[in-house]
C-alpha positions as CSV (number, residue, x, y, z in Angstrom):
1,M,9.0,-4.7,12.7
2,R,10.4,-4.2,16.2
3,L,13.8,-5.4,15.3
4,N,14.1,-3.5,12.1
5,P,11.5,-0.9,11.8
6,D,13.0,0.7,8.6
7,S,12.7,-2.6,6.6
8,P,9.8,-2.9,4.1
9,V,9.9,-6.6,4.3
10,P,7.7,-7.4,7.3
11,Y,5.1,-4.9,6.1
12,A,5.0,-6.6,2.7
13,L,4.7,-9.9,4.3
14,R,1.8,-8.8,6.5
15,A,0.2,-7.1,3.5
16,R,0.2,-10.5,1.8
17,A,-1.3,-12.2,4.8
18,Y,-4.1,-9.7,5.0
19,L,-4.6,-10.3,1.2
20,A,-4.9,-14.0,1.8
21,L,-7.5,-13.2,4.5
22,E,-9.5,-11.1,1.9
23,Q,-8.9,-7.9,3.9
24,P,-7.7,-5.5,1.1
25,A,-8.0,-2.4,3.1
26,Q,-5.6,-3.6,5.8
27,A,-3.4,-5.1,3.1
28,L,-3.2,-1.7,1.3
29,S,-2.2,0.1,4.4
30,D,0.9,-2.2,5.0
31,A,1.8,-2.3,1.3
32,Q,1.8,1.5,1.1
33,K,4.0,1.6,4.3
34,A,6.4,-0.8,2.7
35,N,6.6,1.4,-0.3
36,Q,7.2,4.5,1.8
37,L,10.1,2.8,3.5
38,D,11.7,1.7,0.1
39,S,10.2,3.5,-2.8
40,G,12.8,1.9,-5.1
41,W,11.7,-1.7,-4.4
42,L,9.9,-2.9,-7.5
43,E,8.1,-5.9,-6.0
44,G,6.4,-3.3,-3.6
45,Y,4.7,-1.8,-6.7
46,R,3.6,-5.2,-8.0
47,L,2.2,-5.9,-4.5
48,L,0.2,-2.6,-4.5
49,A,-1.2,-3.5,-7.9
50,E,-2.4,-6.9,-6.6
51,I,-4.2,-5.3,-3.6
52,Y,-5.9,-2.7,-5.8
53,R,-7.1,-5.6,-8.0
54,A,-8.3,-7.5,-5.0
55,G,-10.3,-4.5,-3.9
56,Q,-11.9,-4.3,-7.3
57,N,-10.0,-1.0,-8.0
58,L,-8.4,-1.8,-11.4
59,P,-7.9,1.8,-12.3
60,G,-5.9,2.3,-9.0
61,S,-3.5,-0.5,-10.2
62,I,-2.4,1.5,-13.3
63,D,0.3,3.7,-11.7
64,P,2.1,1.0,-9.7
65,L,2.0,-1.4,-12.7
66,T,3.3,1.3,-15.1
67,I,6.3,1.9,-12.8
68,Y,6.9,-1.8,-12.2
69,I,6.8,-2.7,-15.9
70,R,9.1,0.1,-16.8
71,Y,11.8,-1.7,-15.0
72,T,10.5,-5.3,-15.4
73,P,9.3,-5.5,-19.0
74,D,9.4,-9.3,-19.1
75,D,6.6,-10.0,-16.5
76,A,3.8,-11.2,-18.7
77,Q,1.3,-11.5,-15.8
78,A,1.9,-7.8,-14.8
79,M,1.4,-6.8,-18.4
80,A,-2.0,-8.7,-18.5
81,W,-3.1,-6.9,-15.3
82,L,-2.2,-3.6,-16.7
83,G,-4.1,-4.4,-20.0
84,E,-7.2,-5.3,-18.0
85,A,-6.9,-2.1,-16.0
86,Y,-6.8,0.0,-19.2
87,A,-9.8,-1.9,-20.5
88,A,-11.7,-1.2,-17.2
89,Q,-11.2,2.5,-18.1
90,G,-12.5,2.0,-21.7
91,D,-8.9,2.6,-23.0
92,T,-9.1,0.0,-25.7
93,V,-6.1,1.1,-27.6
94,N,-3.6,0.9,-24.7
95,A,-5.4,-2.3,-23.4
96,L,-4.8,-4.2,-26.7
97,K,-1.3,-2.8,-27.0
98,V,-0.3,-4.1,-23.6
99,L,-2.2,-7.4,-23.9
100,D,-0.4,-8.0,-27.2
101,Q,2.9,-7.5,-25.5
102,A,1.9,-10.0,-22.7
103,I,0.9,-12.6,-25.1
104,A,4.1,-12.0,-27.0
105,L,6.0,-12.7,-23.9
106,D,3.9,-15.7,-22.9
107,P,1.7,-17.2,-25.7
108,L,0.3,-19.6,-23.1
109,S,-1.0,-16.9,-20.7
110,F,-4.6,-17.9,-20.1
111,D,-5.4,-14.6,-18.4
112,A,-3.9,-12.4,-21.1
113,L,-5.8,-14.3,-23.8
114,V,-9.1,-14.2,-22.0
115,M,-8.7,-10.4,-21.2
116,R,-7.8,-9.7,-24.8
117,A,-10.8,-11.6,-26.0
118,F,-13.2,-9.5,-23.8
119,V,-11.6,-6.3,-25.1
120,S,-12.2,-7.6,-28.7
121,I,-15.8,-8.4,-27.6
122,D,-16.3,-4.8,-26.5
123,A,-14.8,-3.6,-29.8
124,Q,-17.4,-5.9,-31.6
125,D,-14.5,-8.0,-33.1
126,A,-16.1,-11.4,-32.6
127,Q,-13.6,-13.2,-34.9
128,A,-10.5,-12.0,-32.9
129,A,-12.3,-12.8,-29.6
130,L,-13.2,-16.3,-30.7
131,L,-9.5,-17.1,-31.7
132,D,-8.3,-16.0,-28.3
133,L,-11.0,-17.9,-26.4
134,N,-10.4,-21.1,-28.3
135,Q,-6.7,-20.9,-27.5
136,A,-7.4,-20.2,-23.8
137,N,-9.8,-23.2,-23.7
138,I,-7.0,-25.4,-25.0
139,I,-4.7,-24.1,-22.2
140,H,-7.3,-24.6,-19.4
141,R,-10.5,-26.6,-20.2
142,N,-14.0,-25.7,-18.9
143,R,-13.3,-22.4,-17.2
144,F,-16.0,-19.9,-16.5
145,P,-14.5,-16.8,-18.4
146,V,-14.1,-18.8,-21.6
147,Y,-17.7,-19.9,-21.7
148,L,-19.0,-16.5,-20.7
149,G,-16.9,-15.0,-23.5
150,L,-18.0,-17.6,-26.0
151,G,-21.7,-16.8,-25.1
152,R,-21.1,-13.1,-25.6
153,V,-19.5,-13.8,-29.0
154,A,-22.6,-15.8,-30.1
155,L,-24.7,-12.8,-29.0
156,L,-22.6,-10.5,-31.1
157,N,-23.5,-12.7,-34.1
158,K,-27.2,-12.8,-33.1
159,N,-27.1,-16.5,-32.4
160,G,-29.2,-16.6,-29.2
161,T,-29.5,-20.5,-29.0
162,Q,-25.8,-21.0,-29.2
163,A,-25.2,-18.1,-26.7
164,W,-27.7,-19.7,-24.3
165,Q,-25.9,-23.0,-24.5
166,Y,-22.6,-21.5,-23.7
167,L,-23.9,-19.3,-21.0
168,S,-25.8,-22.0,-19.3
169,S,-22.4,-23.7,-18.9
170,A,-21.0,-20.5,-17.5
171,V,-23.7,-20.5,-14.9
172,R,-22.7,-24.1,-13.8
173,L,-18.9,-23.1,-13.8
174,A,-19.4,-19.9,-11.8
175,Q,-17.6,-19.9,-8.4
176,T,-18.4,-16.4,-7.0
177,D,-21.4,-14.1,-6.8
178,L,-19.7,-11.8,-9.3
179,E,-19.3,-14.6,-11.8
180,M,-22.8,-15.8,-11.2
181,A,-24.3,-12.4,-11.8
182,Q,-22.5,-12.0,-15.0
183,A,-23.6,-15.5,-16.2
184,Y,-27.3,-14.8,-15.3
185,Y,-27.1,-11.3,-16.9
186,W,-25.9,-12.5,-20.3
187,E,-27.8,-15.7,-20.3
188,A,-31.0,-13.7,-19.8
189,L,-30.2,-11.7,-22.8
190,A,-29.5,-14.9,-24.8
191,L,-32.8,-16.4,-23.7
192,E,-34.7,-13.3,-24.9
193,E,-32.8,-13.4,-28.1
194,S,-34.0,-17.1,-28.4
195,G,-37.6,-16.2,-27.5
196,K,-37.4,-18.2,-24.2
197,M,-39.0,-15.4,-22.1
198,V,-40.0,-17.5,-19.1
199,D,-36.4,-18.6,-18.6
200,A,-35.3,-15.0,-19.1
201,L,-37.6,-13.7,-16.5
202,A,-36.3,-16.4,-14.1
203,D,-32.7,-15.1,-14.6
204,W,-33.7,-11.5,-14.1
205,E,-35.5,-12.4,-11.0
206,A,-32.5,-14.3,-9.7
207,L,-30.4,-11.2,-10.3
208,R,-32.9,-9.1,-8.4
209,E,-32.3,-11.4,-5.3
210,M,-28.5,-11.0,-5.4
211,P,-26.6,-8.2,-3.6
212,T,-26.7,-4.9,-5.6
213,T,-22.9,-4.8,-5.6
214,V,-22.5,-7.9,-7.8
215,L,-23.4,-5.9,-11.0
216,P,-22.2,-2.5,-12.3
217,A,-24.8,0.2,-12.2
218,A,-25.5,0.2,-15.9
219,Q,-26.1,-3.6,-15.9
220,R,-28.3,-3.3,-12.8
221,A,-30.4,-0.7,-14.6
222,T,-30.7,-2.8,-17.7
223,A,-31.6,-6.0,-15.7
224,L,-34.4,-4.1,-13.8
225,Q,-35.8,-2.7,-17.0
226,H,-35.9,-6.1,-18.6
227,W,-37.5,-7.6,-15.5
228,Q,-40.1,-4.9,-15.4
229,N,-40.9,-5.4,-19.1
230,L,-41.2,-9.2,-19.0
231,S,-43.2,-9.1,-15.6
232,A,-45.7,-6.8,-17.2
233,S,-46.1,-8.7,-20.5
234,A,-48.5,-11.6,-21.2
235,T,-47.8,-15.1,-20.0
236,P,-44.7,-16.2,-21.9
237,P,-44.3,-19.5,-23.7
238,T,-43.6,-22.7,-21.8
239,S,-40.2,-22.8,-20.1
240,T,-37.3,-24.6,-21.8
241,P,-35.0,-26.7,-19.7
242,S,-31.3,-25.8,-19.6
243,P,-29.1,-28.1,-21.6
244,S,-27.5,-30.9,-19.7
245,F,-24.1,-30.7,-21.4
246,T,-21.1,-28.6,-21.5
247,P,-20.5,-27.5,-25.2
248,S,-17.1,-27.4,-26.7
249,P,-16.0,-24.1,-28.1
250,S,-16.6,-23.7,-31.8
251,Q,-13.5,-23.5,-34.0
252,T,-15.2,-21.6,-36.7
253,S,-14.7,-17.8,-36.6
254,P,-17.9,-15.9,-37.0
255,A,-18.4,-12.7,-38.8
256,T,-18.4,-9.4,-37.0
257,A,-21.9,-8.3,-35.7
258,T,-23.4,-5.1,-34.6
259,F,-24.8,-5.8,-31.1
260,T,-23.0,-3.8,-28.4
261,P,-23.2,-5.4,-25.0
262,S,-22.4,-3.8,-21.7
263,R,-18.8,-4.1,-20.5
264,T,-17.9,-7.0,-18.1
265,L,-14.4,-5.8,-17.3
266,T,-15.5,-2.6,-15.5
267,R,-15.7,-2.9,-11.8
268,T,-16.6,-0.7,-9.0
269,S,-13.6,0.8,-7.0
270,T,-13.6,0.2,-3.4
271,V,-10.1,1.0,-2.4
272,T,-8.6,4.5,-2.7
273,P,-5.7,4.7,-5.1
274,G,-2.3,5.5,-3.7
275,P,0.0,8.3,-4.9
276,T,2.1,8.2,-8.1
277,F,5.8,7.6,-7.2
278,T,9.2,8.6,-8.8
279,F,12.0,6.5,-7.6
280,T,15.3,4.7,-8.3
281,P,15.0,0.9,-8.2
282,T,16.7,-0.9,-5.3
283,R,16.8,-4.5,-4.2
284,T,15.1,-5.8,-1.2
285,I,15.0,-9.6,-0.9
286,L,12.1,-11.3,0.8
287,P,13.0,-14.2,3.1
């Protein structure tokens, strides 16, 4: 920076270092500085989008991704990110449109397939979701989002027992508090659907002990209400142990059901979005 203060490269590199250190606020500051120094550098917009995503601010990533994709329409990963960001805002039409484009560019994009499956789940299209989840499971076996999605598909079809089996696997595959919270939330609903109230209460209690930031507000309110209802009820039936196996995804497409679950793609924004930019692309080469 001292040798070439007008170059965006060192700011971009330091932003990536902060991103690797899980410090998105500092990363965002350097990425915005890099963008100001060269507003035509396309990779700078992609970097901004990555940092907004790391800060759980999916809507903030829409503007930089839109600019980036306008001039780099063959980046399937960026397309998948944009589709997820639209889904986080509830824009199902644009989410599906962009995710379809991402999968057309890269039919083996695990992220795009999983994201499109969750958009289909929110639209109550269980059959489309199952097709995408099965394909994603072929690409990468035994991944958390696949089993979370399969559990939610089973819930759409009112199959509580199958949902519980998939979601108990999701609990074991979860690697972060955010993933664990989603697994407990949906597993608790599946256990209630199956009549296993003692196990459901245990999941709701586990959620109450986790940080409040791990669930969106609507899901937190639902979890608290279910915990209160079960806590106040009579002694539930005997607890049923969790299954000791990891089920394989079903290859049979179920019929569309009517249950409408809460969204899992919506996240709380923690980073303030940057401005919308107008520019002429230039080339800046990272070392």
